[in-house]
C-alpha positions as CSV (number, residue, x, y, z in Angstrom):
1,M,-30.2,-54.6,24.0
2,Q,-27.1,-55.2,26.1
3,R,-25.4,-57.0,23.3
4,F,-26.2,-54.1,20.9
5,V,-24.7,-51.6,23.4
6,A,-21.6,-53.7,23.9
7,A,-21.1,-54.1,20.1
8,F,-21.6,-50.4,19.6
9,C,-19.0,-49.6,22.3
10,I,-16.5,-52.0,20.6
11,L,-17.1,-50.3,17.3
12,L,-16.5,-46.9,18.9
13,I,-13.2,-48.1,20.4
14,A,-12.1,-49.7,17.1
15,N,-12.8,-46.5,15.2
16,S,-11.0,-44.5,17.9
17,V,-7.9,-46.7,17.6
18,N,-8.0,-46.5,13.8
19,S,-8.4,-42.7,14.0
20,Q,-5.5,-42.4,16.3
21,T,-3.4,-44.6,14.0
22,I,-4.3,-42.5,11.0
23,E,-3.6,-39.3,12.9
24,A,-0.2,-40.6,13.9
25,G,0.5,-41.4,10.2
26,R,-0.8,-38.0,9.0
27,K,1.5,-36.3,11.6
28,L,4.5,-38.2,10.2
29,F,3.4,-37.2,6.7
30,Y,2.9,-33.6,7.8
31,Y,6.5,-33.6,9.3
32,E,7.7,-34.9,5.9
33,R,9.2,-37.9,7.5
34,W,8.5,-40.1,4.5
35,N,10.3,-43.3,5.6
36,G,8.5,-43.2,9.0
37,A,5.2,-42.5,7.2
38,R,5.8,-45.4,4.8
39,A,6.5,-47.8,7.6
40,H,3.5,-46.6,9.6
41,F,1.0,-47.0,6.7
42,E,2.5,-50.3,5.7
43,G,1.9,-51.5,9.2
44,M,-1.7,-50.3,9.1
45,I,-2.4,-52.0,5.8
46,K,-1.0,-55.2,7.1
47,K,-3.5,-55.2,9.9
48,D,-6.4,-53.9,7.7
49,P,-5.8,-54.2,3.9
50,S,-9.1,-52.4,3.3
51,N,-8.0,-49.1,4.9
52,A,-8.3,-46.8,1.9
53,E,-6.8,-43.7,3.4
54,A,-3.7,-45.7,4.6
55,Q,-3.3,-47.0,1.1
56,Y,-3.6,-43.5,-0.4
57,L,-1.1,-42.0,2.0
58,L,1.3,-44.9,1.5
59,V,1.3,-44.2,-2.2
60,R,2.1,-40.5,-1.6
61,S,4.8,-41.4,0.9
62,L,6.5,-43.7,-1.6
63,L,6.3,-41.1,-4.3
64,N,7.9,-38.5,-2.1
65,L,10.7,-41.0,-1.6
66,D,10.9,-41.3,-5.4
67,K,9.9,-44.9,-5.3
68,L,7.5,-44.9,-8.2
69,S,7.9,-48.6,-9.1
70,E,7.0,-49.6,-5.5
71,A,4.0,-47.3,-5.5
72,K,2.8,-48.9,-8.8
73,A,3.3,-52.4,-7.5
74,L,0.9,-52.0,-4.5
75,P,-2.3,-54.0,-4.9
76,K,-5.3,-52.0,-5.9
77,K,-9.0,-52.6,-6.4
78,P,-10.8,-52.2,-9.7
79,R,-11.7,-48.6,-10.3
80,D,-15.4,-49.1,-9.7
81,K,-14.7,-50.6,-6.3
82,Q,-12.4,-47.9,-5.1
83,Q,-13.0,-45.2,-2.5
84,P,-12.3,-41.7,-3.8
85,V,-8.8,-41.4,-2.1
86,E,-7.7,-44.7,-3.7
87,T,-8.6,-43.3,-7.1
88,I,-6.8,-40.1,-6.2
89,A,-3.7,-42.2,-5.4
90,E,-3.8,-43.4,-9.1
91,A,-3.8,-39.8,-10.2
92,A,-0.7,-39.2,-8.0
93,I,1.1,-42.1,-9.8
94,S,0.1,-40.7,-13.2
95,Y,1.5,-37.3,-12.3
96,K,4.7,-38.8,-11.1
97,E,5.0,-40.7,-14.5
98,G,4.6,-37.3,-16.2
99,D,1.2,-38.1,-17.6
100,S,-0.7,-35.0,-16.4
101,T,-3.5,-35.6,-19.0
102,S,-4.4,-39.0,-17.6
103,A,-4.0,-37.7,-14.0
104,R,-6.4,-34.8,-14.7
105,K,-9.0,-37.2,-16.1
106,I,-8.8,-39.3,-12.9
107,I,-9.2,-36.2,-10.8
108,D,-12.3,-35.2,-12.8
109,E,-13.7,-38.7,-12.4
110,V,-13.4,-38.4,-8.6
111,V,-15.0,-34.9,-8.6
112,A,-17.9,-36.2,-10.7
113,K,-18.3,-39.4,-8.7
114,T,-18.5,-37.5,-5.4
115,K,-20.6,-34.7,-6.9
116,S,-18.2,-32.2,-5.2
117,K,-19.8,-33.1,-1.8
118,D,-16.7,-34.7,-0.3
119,P,-14.4,-31.9,1.0
120,F,-11.7,-34.5,1.9
121,A,-11.7,-35.9,-1.7
122,L,-11.5,-32.3,-3.1
123,T,-8.7,-31.2,-0.9
124,Q,-6.7,-34.4,-1.5
125,S,-7.2,-33.9,-5.3
126,V,-5.6,-30.5,-5.0
127,A,-2.8,-31.8,-2.8
128,V,-1.9,-34.5,-5.4
129,M,-2.1,-32.0,-8.2
130,L,0.4,-29.7,-6.4
131,E,2.8,-32.6,-5.7
132,G,2.4,-33.6,-9.3
133,K,3.4,-30.1,-10.4
134,S,0.2,-29.5,-12.3
135,K,-0.4,-26.0,-13.6
136,D,-4.2,-26.2,-13.5
137,Y,-4.2,-23.5,-10.8
138,N,-7.6,-22.0,-11.5
139,Y,-9.1,-25.5,-11.4
140,M,-7.4,-26.1,-8.0
141,L,-8.8,-22.9,-6.6
142,D,-12.3,-23.9,-7.8
143,L,-12.0,-27.3,-6.1
144,L,-10.9,-25.6,-2.9
145,D,-13.9,-23.2,-3.1
146,R,-16.2,-26.2,-3.4
147,A,-14.5,-27.9,-0.5
148,E,-14.8,-24.8,1.7
149,K,-18.6,-24.7,1.1
150,K,-18.8,-28.1,2.7
151,D,-16.1,-27.6,5.3
152,P,-15.7,-23.9,6.2
153,V,-13.5,-24.7,9.2
154,G,-11.0,-27.1,7.6
155,W,-7.5,-25.7,8.0
156,E,-6.0,-27.7,5.1
157,I,-8.3,-26.0,2.5
158,S,-6.9,-22.6,3.3
159,H,-3.4,-24.0,3.5
160,L,-3.6,-25.6,0.1
161,R,-5.0,-22.4,-1.3
162,G,-1.9,-20.7,0.0
163,D,0.2,-23.3,-1.8
164,V,-1.6,-22.6,-5.1
165,Y,-1.2,-18.8,-4.8
166,R,2.4,-19.3,-4.0
167,R,2.8,-21.3,-7.2
168,L,1.1,-18.4,-9.0
169,T,3.7,-16.1,-7.4
170,N,0.9,-14.2,-5.7
171,G,2.7,-13.7,-2.4
172,G,0.0,-11.4,-0.9
173,K,-2.9,-13.9,-1.3
174,A,-0.6,-16.8,-0.3
175,V,0.2,-15.1,3.0
176,Q,-3.5,-14.3,3.6
177,S,-4.5,-17.9,3.0
178,Y,-1.7,-19.3,5.2
179,E,-2.7,-16.8,8.0
180,L,-6.3,-18.0,7.7
181,S,-5.2,-21.6,7.9
182,I,-3.3,-20.8,11.2
183,T,-6.5,-19.2,12.7
184,K,-8.3,-22.6,12.0
185,W,-5.4,-24.6,13.4
186,I,-3.1,-22.8,15.7
187,G,-0.5,-25.5,15.5
188,N,0.0,-25.2,11.8
189,S,3.7,-24.7,11.8
190,K,4.1,-25.4,8.1
191,A,1.9,-22.4,7.2
192,A,4.1,-20.1,9.2
193,Y,7.1,-21.7,7.6
194,N,5.7,-21.1,4.1
195,I,5.1,-17.5,4.9
196,G,8.7,-17.3,6.0
197,K,9.8,-18.8,2.7
198,I,7.8,-16.1,0.8
199,Y,9.6,-13.3,2.7
200,L,12.9,-15.1,2.2
201,T,12.3,-14.9,-1.5
202,L,11.6,-11.2,-1.1
203,G,14.8,-10.7,0.8
204,D,13.2,-9.4,4.0
205,P,15.1,-10.9,6.9
206,E,13.1,-9.2,9.6
207,L,9.9,-10.9,8.4
208,F,11.3,-14.3,7.3
209,L,13.1,-14.7,10.7
210,K,9.9,-13.7,12.5
211,Y,7.9,-16.4,10.7
212,F,10.5,-19.2,10.9
213,N,10.7,-18.7,14.6
214,N,6.9,-18.5,14.8
215,A,6.8,-21.9,13.0
216,I,9.1,-23.4,15.6
217,M,7.0,-21.9,18.4
218,R,3.8,-23.5,16.9
219,D,5.4,-26.9,16.7
220,P,9.1,-27.5,17.7
221,L,9.0,-30.9,16.0
222,F,8.6,-29.5,12.5
223,A,12.1,-29.5,11.2
224,P,12.4,-27.3,8.1
225,P,12.5,-23.9,9.9
226,Y,15.6,-25.0,11.8
227,Y,17.4,-25.6,8.5
228,E,16.4,-22.2,7.1
229,L,17.7,-20.6,10.3
230,Y,20.9,-22.6,10.2
231,Y,21.5,-21.6,6.6
232,Y,20.8,-17.9,7.4
233,Y,23.2,-17.8,10.3
234,Y,25.8,-19.9,8.5
235,F,28.0,-16.9,7.6
236,K,26.6,-14.6,10.3
237,D,26.5,-16.3,13.7
238,V,28.4,-19.6,14.2
239,N,26.7,-20.4,17.5
240,K,23.2,-19.8,16.2
241,A,23.9,-21.8,13.1
242,A,25.2,-24.7,15.1
243,E,22.3,-24.6,17.5
244,N,19.7,-24.7,14.6
245,L,21.5,-27.4,12.7
246,K,21.6,-29.6,15.8
247,L,17.9,-29.1,16.3
248,Y,17.2,-29.8,12.6
249,I,19.1,-33.1,12.8
250,E,17.2,-34.1,16.0
251,N,13.9,-33.6,14.3
252,V,14.4,-35.2,10.9
253,E,14.6,-38.9,10.0
254,P,18.0,-40.6,10.4
255,S,19.7,-40.6,7.0
256,I,23.1,-40.3,5.4
257,E,22.2,-36.7,4.7
258,N,22.4,-36.1,8.4
259,E,26.0,-37.2,8.3
260,Y,26.6,-34.5,5.8
261,Y,25.0,-32.0,8.1
262,L,27.2,-33.2,10.9
263,A,30.2,-32.3,8.8
264,D,28.7,-28.9,8.2
265,L,28.1,-28.6,12.0
266,Y,31.8,-29.1,12.7
267,Y,32.6,-26.3,10.2
268,V,30.1,-23.8,11.6
269,S,31.3,-24.7,15.1
270,S,34.8,-23.5,14.1
271,K,36.2,-27.1,14.0
272,P,37.6,-27.2,10.4
273,K,39.9,-30.2,11.1
274,E,37.1,-32.3,12.4
275,A,34.9,-31.2,9.4
276,I,37.6,-32.2,7.0
277,E,37.9,-35.6,8.7
278,K,34.1,-36.2,8.6
279,A,33.8,-35.1,5.0
280,Q,36.8,-37.3,3.9
281,S,35.1,-40.2,5.7
282,L,31.9,-39.6,3.8
283,L,33.8,-39.4,0.5
284,T,35.3,-42.8,1.2
285,Q,32.0,-44.3,2.4
286,E,29.9,-42.9,-0.5
287,G,32.4,-43.2,-3.3
288,E,30.8,-42.1,-6.6
289,K,27.5,-41.4,-4.8
290,A,29.1,-38.7,-2.6
291,K,27.6,-35.3,-3.0
292,P,29.9,-32.7,-4.6
293,R,29.2,-30.3,-1.8
294,L,31.6,-32.2,0.4
295,Y,34.5,-30.9,-1.8
296,K,33.2,-27.4,-1.3
297,L,33.0,-27.9,2.5
298,I,36.6,-29.1,2.6
299,A,37.6,-26.1,0.5
300,Y,36.0,-23.8,3.1
301,C,37.8,-25.6,5.9
302,Y,41.2,-25.3,4.2
303,E,40.6,-21.7,3.6
304,T,39.9,-21.2,7.3
305,L,43.1,-23.0,8.1
306,G,45.0,-20.7,5.8
307,D,45.9,-23.3,3.1
308,S,44.6,-21.6,0.0
309,A,46.3,-24.0,-2.4
310,R,44.5,-27.0,-1.0
311,A,41.3,-25.1,-0.7
312,L,41.5,-24.2,-4.4
313,E,42.2,-27.8,-5.3
314,Y,39.0,-28.9,-3.6
315,V,36.8,-26.2,-4.9
316,E,37.9,-27.0,-8.4
317,N,36.9,-30.6,-7.8
318,Y,33.6,-29.3,-6.6
319,F,33.0,-27.4,-9.8
320,K,34.0,-30.5,-11.9
321,K,31.6,-32.8,-10.1
322,E,28.6,-30.6,-9.4
323,V,26.0,-30.0,-12.1
324,D,25.9,-26.4,-13.3
325,S,22.3,-25.9,-12.3
326,N,23.3,-26.5,-8.6
327,Y,25.9,-23.7,-8.5
328,V,25.1,-20.9,-6.1
329,A,26.6,-17.4,-6.0
330,K,28.8,-18.2,-2.9
331,D,30.5,-20.9,-4.9
332,F,32.0,-18.4,-7.3
333,D,32.7,-16.0,-4.5
334,L,34.8,-18.7,-2.7
335,R,36.7,-19.6,-5.8
336,A,37.3,-15.9,-6.6
337,R,38.8,-15.3,-3.2
338,L,41.1,-18.4,-3.5
339,L,42.2,-17.5,-7.1
340,A,43.0,-14.0,-5.9
341,T,45.8,-15.4,-3.6
342,I,47.7,-16.5,-6.7
343,P,49.3,-13.8,-8.9
344,G,48.2,-13.6,-12.6
345,N,44.6,-14.7,-12.0
346,T,42.9,-11.3,-12.3
347,D,40.7,-12.2,-15.3
348,K,39.5,-15.4,-13.6
349,V,38.8,-13.6,-10.3
350,I,36.7,-11.0,-12.0
351,A,34.9,-13.6,-14.0
352,D,33.9,-15.5,-10.9
353,Y,32.8,-12.4,-9.0
354,E,30.7,-11.4,-12.0
355,K,29.1,-14.9,-12.0
356,A,28.4,-14.5,-8.3
357,F,26.9,-11.1,-9.0
358,A,24.7,-12.5,-11.8
359,L,23.4,-15.5,-9.7
360,D,22.6,-13.7,-6.5
361,T,19.2,-12.0,-6.2
362,L,19.7,-10.0,-3.0
363,P,20.8,-6.4,-3.6
364,K,22.9,-6.5,-0.4
365,N,24.9,-9.6,-1.6
366,K,25.2,-8.1,-5.1
367,A,26.6,-4.9,-3.6
368,E,29.3,-7.0,-1.8
369,Y,30.3,-8.7,-5.0
370,A,30.4,-5.3,-6.8
371,A,32.6,-3.9,-4.1
372,S,35.0,-6.9,-4.5
373,I,35.2,-6.4,-8.2
374,I,35.9,-2.7,-7.7
375,S,38.7,-3.6,-5.3
376,V,40.3,-5.9,-7.9
377,Y,40.1,-3.3,-10.7
378,K,41.5,-0.6,-8.3
379,K,44.4,-2.8,-7.4
380,E,45.1,-3.5,-11.1
381,G,44.8,0.1,-12.1
382,K,41.9,-0.6,-14.5
383,K,40.2,2.7,-13.8
384,H,37.4,2.6,-16.5
385,D,36.2,-0.8,-15.3
386,Q,36.4,0.3,-11.7
387,A,34.2,3.3,-12.6
388,V,31.6,1.2,-14.4
389,W,31.3,-1.1,-11.4
390,Q,31.2,1.9,-9.1
391,G,28.0,2.9,-10.9
392,K,26.5,-0.5,-10.4
393,L,27.4,-0.4,-6.7
394,Y,25.7,3.0,-6.4
395,G,22.5,1.6,-8.0
396,L,22.4,-1.3,-5.6
397,K,22.5,0.7,-2.4
398,P,19.0,1.2,-0.9
399,N,20.0,4.6,0.6
400,P,23.1,5.8,-1.3
401,T,24.9,8.9,0.1
402,N,26.5,11.9,-1.5
403,V,29.9,10.1,-0.9
404,D,28.7,7.1,-3.0
405,L,27.7,9.4,-5.9
406,Y,30.9,11.4,-5.5
407,N,33.0,8.2,-5.6
408,W,31.2,7.1,-8.8
409,G,31.8,10.4,-10.6
410,L,35.4,10.7,-9.4
411,A,36.1,7.2,-10.6
412,H,35.0,8.2,-14.1
413,Y,37.1,11.4,-14.0
414,L,40.2,9.5,-12.9
415,A,39.6,7.0,-15.7
416,G,39.5,9.8,-18.3
417,D,35.8,9.2,-18.9
418,F,35.0,12.9,-18.8
419,K,31.6,12.8,-20.4
420,E,30.5,10.2,-18.0
421,A,32.0,12.1,-15.1
422,D,30.1,15.2,-16.2
423,T,26.9,13.2,-16.3
424,V,27.4,11.8,-12.8
425,F,28.4,15.1,-11.2
426,A,25.4,16.8,-12.9
427,A,23.2,14.3,-11.0
428,Y,25.2,15.1,-7.9
429,S,24.6,18.8,-8.3
430,T,20.9,18.2,-8.9
431,K,20.6,16.1,-5.8
432,Y,22.9,18.2,-3.6
433,P,22.7,21.8,-5.0
434,E,24.3,23.3,-1.9
435,H,27.4,21.2,-2.3
436,I,30.4,22.7,-4.2
437,H,31.8,19.3,-5.3
438,G,29.4,18.5,-8.1
439,Y,29.9,21.9,-9.8
440,Y,33.7,21.7,-9.3
441,W,34.1,18.3,-10.9
442,R,31.7,19.1,-13.7
443,A,33.8,22.3,-14.3
444,K,37.0,20.2,-14.3
445,S,35.5,17.6,-16.7
446,N,34.2,20.3,-19.1
447,A,37.5,22.1,-19.0
448,I,39.2,19.0,-20.4
449,L,36.4,18.3,-22.9
450,D,36.7,21.9,-24.1
451,S,40.5,22.1,-24.0
452,T,40.7,25.1,-26.3
453,M,38.1,26.9,-24.2
454,E,36.2,27.5,-27.5
455,T,32.7,26.8,-26.1
456,G,33.3,28.1,-22.6
457,A,31.3,25.2,-21.2
458,A,33.2,25.2,-17.9
459,V,32.8,28.9,-17.3
460,P,29.3,29.0,-15.7
461,L,30.3,26.0,-13.6
462,F,33.4,27.6,-12.2
463,E,31.3,30.7,-11.5
464,K,29.0,28.6,-9.5
465,V,32.0,27.2,-7.7
466,I,33.0,30.7,-6.7
467,E,29.5,31.6,-5.6
468,L,29.4,28.5,-3.2
469,G,33.1,28.7,-2.3
470,H,32.8,32.1,-0.7
471,I,30.4,30.8,1.9
472,D,33.6,29.5,3.6
473,S,36.6,30.8,1.6
474,I,39.1,29.2,4.0
475,K,37.6,25.7,3.7
476,N,37.1,26.0,0.0
477,K,40.4,27.7,-0.8
478,S,41.6,25.1,-3.3
479,F,38.3,25.2,-5.2
480,L,38.4,29.0,-5.4
481,V,42.0,29.1,-6.6
482,A,41.2,26.6,-9.4
483,A,38.0,28.5,-10.4
484,Y,39.6,32.0,-10.4
485,G,42.6,30.6,-12.3
486,Y,40.5,29.1,-15.0
487,L,38.3,32.2,-15.4
488,G,41.4,34.3,-15.5
489,A,42.9,32.2,-18.3
490,Y,39.5,32.3,-20.2
491,A,39.3,36.1,-19.9
492,A,42.9,36.5,-21.1
493,N,43.0,33.9,-23.9
494,V,39.5,33.9,-25.3
495,K,37.8,37.1,-24.3
496,K,41.1,39.1,-24.5
497,D,39.8,41.0,-21.5
498,Y,43.1,41.4,-19.6
499,G,41.7,43.7,-17.0
500,Q,39.1,41.1,-16.1
501,A,41.7,38.4,-16.2
502,L,43.9,40.4,-13.8
503,E,40.9,40.8,-11.4
504,H,40.6,37.0,-11.2
505,F,44.3,36.4,-10.4
506,E,44.2,39.2,-7.8
507,K,41.2,37.4,-6.2
508,I,43.5,34.3,-5.9
509,L,46.1,36.4,-4.1
510,E,43.5,37.7,-1.6
511,I,42.9,34.2,-0.4
512,D,46.4,32.7,-1.1
513,P,49.0,35.6,-1.0
514,A,51.9,33.1,-1.6
515,N,50.5,31.6,-4.8
516,A,53.4,31.8,-7.2
517,D,51.4,31.3,-10.4
518,A,48.9,34.0,-9.4
519,K,51.8,36.4,-8.7
520,K,53.5,35.7,-12.0
521,Y,50.3,36.1,-14.2
522,S,49.2,39.2,-12.2
523,E,52.6,40.9,-13.0
524,I,52.3,40.0,-16.7
525,L,48.7,41.2,-16.9
526,E,49.4,44.4,-15.0
527,K,52.0,45.3,-17.7
528,R,49.7,44.3,-20.5
529,V,46.8,46.4,-19.0
530,A,49.2,49.4,-18.5
531,T,50.2,49.4,-22.1
532,E,46.7,49.0,-23.5
533,P,45.1,52.1,-24.9
534,E,42.0,53.3,-23.0
535,K,38.7,52.2,-24.5
């Protein structure tokens, strides 16, 4: 009996040690420290080659490091001798090879073999399918439902469901699933981080900042949120950006990539010379393997130092070496600014700002690029193009003001686009019926469009100007003078009603006694009226 108890205790201790070792490896895997996870599981397998879960997680670690050949070279048992996770590892390899059909057959085999009674096998099947970029989303959700019936408290089931809904671009259900996962494991930093990523995609800084910081609060060792905060603050708050990058580097595995981030850290810390030195060192060290973004970083640094020529040289090298699919809006924004410092580059500057505008998805950023384009066209005197972009800028503002609408309409008027000006100011008058400006500029536009006064299109508009203008005749003096002047000309030239015409010009003299034109036309009209026979 004593021997049995002793043996049982030894077994418990062995299982506890193994469990702790597996947990440590799972933690490394959760933190996405793939090299550390690989070394950890290799050590476990060396001690116990029969450890199926360690074998499975080693395969996934290698695949996340893009080491497919090494994963395939690992020893494996015949299929009929495998535990479910060992078979799932084979599915992971098939997905990595691009053979989703074979991978799905292997997953189906595991599900059938376990009769859907093993929640761990079901959840790991879904995890592998997601990593393998499978699109069998309904099947994944079905497997997770089956797993949940067997393990209703398992956090990973809800978390993976969130991942599936995120792939389906169903942000609402993804957030609900991640939140549920957090209630099952309060330390699930990755779930909070993923919610933050959803709100980042939606362009909601209040919420994505909340969840990235919440992720850090749940587990300060989980590194990805630090990088997102660093990137967010990169152009907004140098100190916060530097602080988050430092924390990111402290919590990820040592790698050459961290040296790149150190170069970034120098830049965001307002140390452009040190950043250039570090980036140049990496270019020398890495040679052809160097990432093109180093050239971009050096360009930013030289721009900061006021050397636009060298900055442009490096940003052009960046564009030559980087693949098109990796370009971001800020790249074109940078080159546009640098090109603008050299005369004769207007077309190139506009082209780059337009590319930045097209690439960016956030309305706030698009509005900034539109404003830059407007500024260039204004400087070049290209009024029509300026007016077109003024309209785009208006459409991008979440709460545009009457001034924004006015500027758009006036831009068209000054460009000679009188029909477009009339349309915009008609919208202005509808939105702000108590304002005189919409009616006034519509009247001016229609007066030009109807230059012979044949249709009288401007008449009711100028009459409205007079109606609103007399609310404050001193403030609106210029509007009233223009309106009475037009109506006087219309009465004299089209209606041949000289008495009415005289009344209009006399109204001008009431508010502007020194108006020379009104005096002149009043004198002419007085003589004309005096010589006319009574009707």
